N, C-alpha and C positions, 0 to 999 in steps of 0.2 A: 523689798520684793518686787521685782517689777510688774505691769502691768498686763492683763492678756486683754481686758475689753478695754476702751474709755470711748464714753459716749459724752457730746461736746455740744451742749447748747440745742437742743432735739425738738423740734415742734411739729405736732400733727394735727392738723384742723380737718373737719367731716362738716360738709354740706347738707343741711335735713331741710325737712318740708315741713313746718309748724302746724301738723291734720293736713286730713287729706287734698283741702282749695288752700292753703294757710299761705305765705310766704316760705319762700326759702331764709335760713339761718343758718349760721359759721356755730359748729359745735370745737371748741378749745379742748381736743380732747389730752396732748400732750403737749406743753406751754414753757420751754427753754429750759429741759431737765438735764443735767449737766452728773455721768455717777464715771467712778473708777475701781475698776474688779481687776484685784491685784492675781496671778496666779495663785494655785491651791486654794483660794479664801473663796469663802460663801456670801453673799451682798444679802439680804432679806430684805424685800420692797413690800410694803404696808401699805394698809389702805380700807378707808371703803370703797363699796364695789359702785365702781362709776368715778375713778380715782385717777385711773387711766395705766393704771401696773402692768394689763395686757398687752395694750396698744407701746406699751412702750416694752416691753419683752419683744413682741412681735416686727418692731423697726431695730432694734437691737441685731437679731435676727437675718437682720435683712427681709423678712416676710412679708415688709409695704416697706415707703420710702417715708422716710419722714420728709416734711416740707422746706425744712431748713435744720440744719443743726448735719452733725456727721458721727460716725459710729465706726470705728477704726475695731478690729480685731487683731492682736500678736504684731502691731504695729501697720498693718495695710487696711487701707479703705475700702471698707463692707461694699464687693460689686453688684450690678446690679440686677435683680431676681432673674433664672431662666440662664444667665450667661453659666459658660464653662466655669467661667473665674471663682463664681459665686457656689458653682454644684463643688468647684474643688473646695472652698471655704464649707460650707456645708458638713462636710466628710470627717471636719477637725470641730463641729457645733450641733448642739442638738435640741429637742426642746420636749418635754414630758406635757400633756396634757391635760386640763383639767376630770374629763371624764374617761375613763381606760374601753370602756365600751364602745366612743364612741370613735374614741382613736386609732380602734382596732376595725378592720371586717372582718362580722361575722363569716362570711362565707368561705373563708380560709383558716386551716387548720393556722393555732402560733407557732409553731416551727418554722413552717414556712412564712406566714410575717417579719418574724425577728432575722432568720436569712436574707428577706428582698433588698435591705441597706449595702449588705454585699454586693449584690447581683445589680444597681442601679452603679456602685460607684466602680463594677470589676474590679473585687477587692477578692485578691488568694484565691487555687482553682477551688473547684467544686469539691472536692473532696474535703481542702482545707476548710470549705462554707459548712462543711456537715459537721466535722469537729469545732467549729469555731461556736455553732448554734449549743450544741450540748454544751461547751464550756459558758455559755452564758445563758441559757436554762441552770443554772449549776448556784452560776455566782447571784444568782435572785434570786436559790433557795423556791427555784422549781425544780420538777422532776424532767423525763421526756416522756413521760405517758400525759404531763402537761401539754408539752410541747405539739403531742396528737391530737389535742383535742382543739374543739371550734373554741371561740373567743365566749358563746354566751352559755357554754358547759365550763366555765369557771368563775369563782367568787368575783367579788370587786377586786380585795386585794389578789388575788391571783392575775388577776387583766393588770392589776395597777405595774407587778413585779414583771408579766410579758412586756409593758409596754415599757417598763425600764431599762428589759432584754436590749427591746429592737434599737430602743435610743444609744446605747451601750456600743450595737455591733459594728459600729467603724470606726473604735477607741478615739471618740472625741475627749476631745481639753476641756471643755468648754458645756456645761447643761442648764436650758432656761426651764424651771418647772414652774407652769403655770400654775398652783390650785394643785398641787396634785397628789393629796391628800383627802378635802375638805369635802369631797361626794364617797369616804369611807367611816365604817364604825370608830369609832373613839379608840377602844382596843389594837383596830387593823394602820391606822393610822402610826400608831405609834412603833407597829412593829414595820412601815414603808420606811418611816423617818429613819430610824434604826440604822434600816437597811441602806438607807442613801449615805447615812452618815458616813458607814462602815468601809461604804464601797470609796467615799471621796478620800477616806486615807488611804486606801490604798493603793487608786488610781491615780495620786494629786490633781484631782479633779476641781474644775473650778465652776462657780450656783453661781447664777440668778435664782433666787426663790423667790417668786410671788406666793404672796398670800393673805388674807385679810386675818388669819389664827396668830396673834403673838406668842401663845405656848411653845408652839411649832415653830416660829420663827427664835426666836428667842434660844432653843434647844439646838440650830443645827445652822447658826448665823454668825461670823467673824462681825461683823459692819451692819448693821439698818438702816435705809433711806425709809422715812414713810413718806406717804405723794396726800396731798387734797389738791381736786379741782384742778389736776393736770401740770400740780407746780410741787416741785416738793419742799419742806419745812421741817427738816432736820431729818439729820445727817450724823453717825459715829458709830462707834464700836457698837456691838450686842451691851456689851457687858453694860457699859457706861450709860450708855442711855435709857437701858429699861430701871437700872439705880437711880438716876437722876432726867427723868425727863423734862425738859427745859420750853418746846412749844408746847403752849394749853390743849392744843391737838393731841398731840402724843400723850402728854398728861391721863386725857382720858382717854387713851387705847388703852395706854398702861392703867389704868386703876381699875378698869369695865374684865383685867384678864386675870381668871382665875391664879392665887400665887400661894405659898403653903404661907399663914402664918396673917396674910391679909385682911381686914375685916371688911365685909360687903357694904359696911358707911363710910367709908373711905374712897366712894365708888363718885365720878364726878360725870353728872347726866347733862348731854349735850343738847339740846332745848333744837328739836323741830328738826328736818332733813339738810343732808345736801345740796345747797343752790343747783336753778339749771345750770348744765356746761352752757349752754346756748344764751344765756342770760345772767355772766357772772358779776357780779359787786362788786361796784369799783372798790378799788381800794386792798385791803387786805381781805382774802375771799373767805376767810372765815372768817369774820369779824361779827356777821348776822348770829354765830352759833355761839360765838366765844364771852362766856363770861366774864372778862378781865376787859373786853375792848375799852378804848379810849376816841376821842374823837381824830387824831390823826390816823388810827387802824382804817375810819371808812374811805378815806381821801386815798394816800398812798400807798403802794405796793410795796409792800418787807420786799428786801432783799438777802438770801443766802450768804449768813455773814458766817466767818468764823467765830466762838469765843474763847476758845480754850483745847487747844491742843489738833486735833481733831476733826473736833466736833463742829458744827456747823446747826448753826436754826433761823430761818424769816421768820424774824416776831421785833416790831418793834419795843417789846416790854424786855427782849431780853438778849438787842443786840449790842448792846454797850451802856456804860455809864450812861454819857453824851445822850444818848436817843430818849435812854431814862429818864433824863431830868429837862430833855425836852418836853416829853408828855407831861411831867408833872409841875412845871413849867405854867 
């Protein structure tokens, strides 16, 4: 299947001040990330808070420019934000945000907000737009009565369904879902995830699903990329990666995710917190927390390398037999 989204070695650095009167420091939020998302598939992007997942999603949509690297959508580079070309591309790609109440205008009825993308992009006639709004409400299991209400009168799950309906208004081909269920109760999370999966199948959507919740990612994703401190450390099909995690960081994440038949005694507990992105450790950024780190990990940055099929890992201990023999020596 052909690729719809191609991300090539993108990087994004922010300059921040250390303290009120401190010196400025560079924070490498995204550092050389490459991804390919095939048409009709969902790529799950996982990692702890501060790993650069949301920044990656914003760059993919063209909401932020990369400092280097390139994003291509359907074979064409993402245009600069605010340009007519970018607006045309944005009609084909949309975003679902983490906080549904923050993503909606509390002063407008839900139906008006669902219709807004149609007005902005000049899609269809006024009568057809009204019919489209009703169709969208039904597709996300809301009624016209819900559409007449203001966001504050809806539950969290209903608000997220409204956000999803608005994102689907222009019939996009690509959705970036940035922690779309993390603010919801567990039972509501399952309903929204199931709805997303159903809509993906019905509409042949392609999705980048950003989350720290591996249970949700495993349920909805075809492939998974694991991110740590701005870099991809492991990539592979969802079934293969969750069944046989190779990178020590992925192993810790998978062990902490509840699963039937898994005993808590097998959980890998990582020491400490993720390092400060403004003071990235030399070598492998994960080595201060890695229970298997060797001397080489402290000085040499591991590169993402294929180990079998489409499986890729950035770790000196699993990148190949030659690397492991050098470490043993």
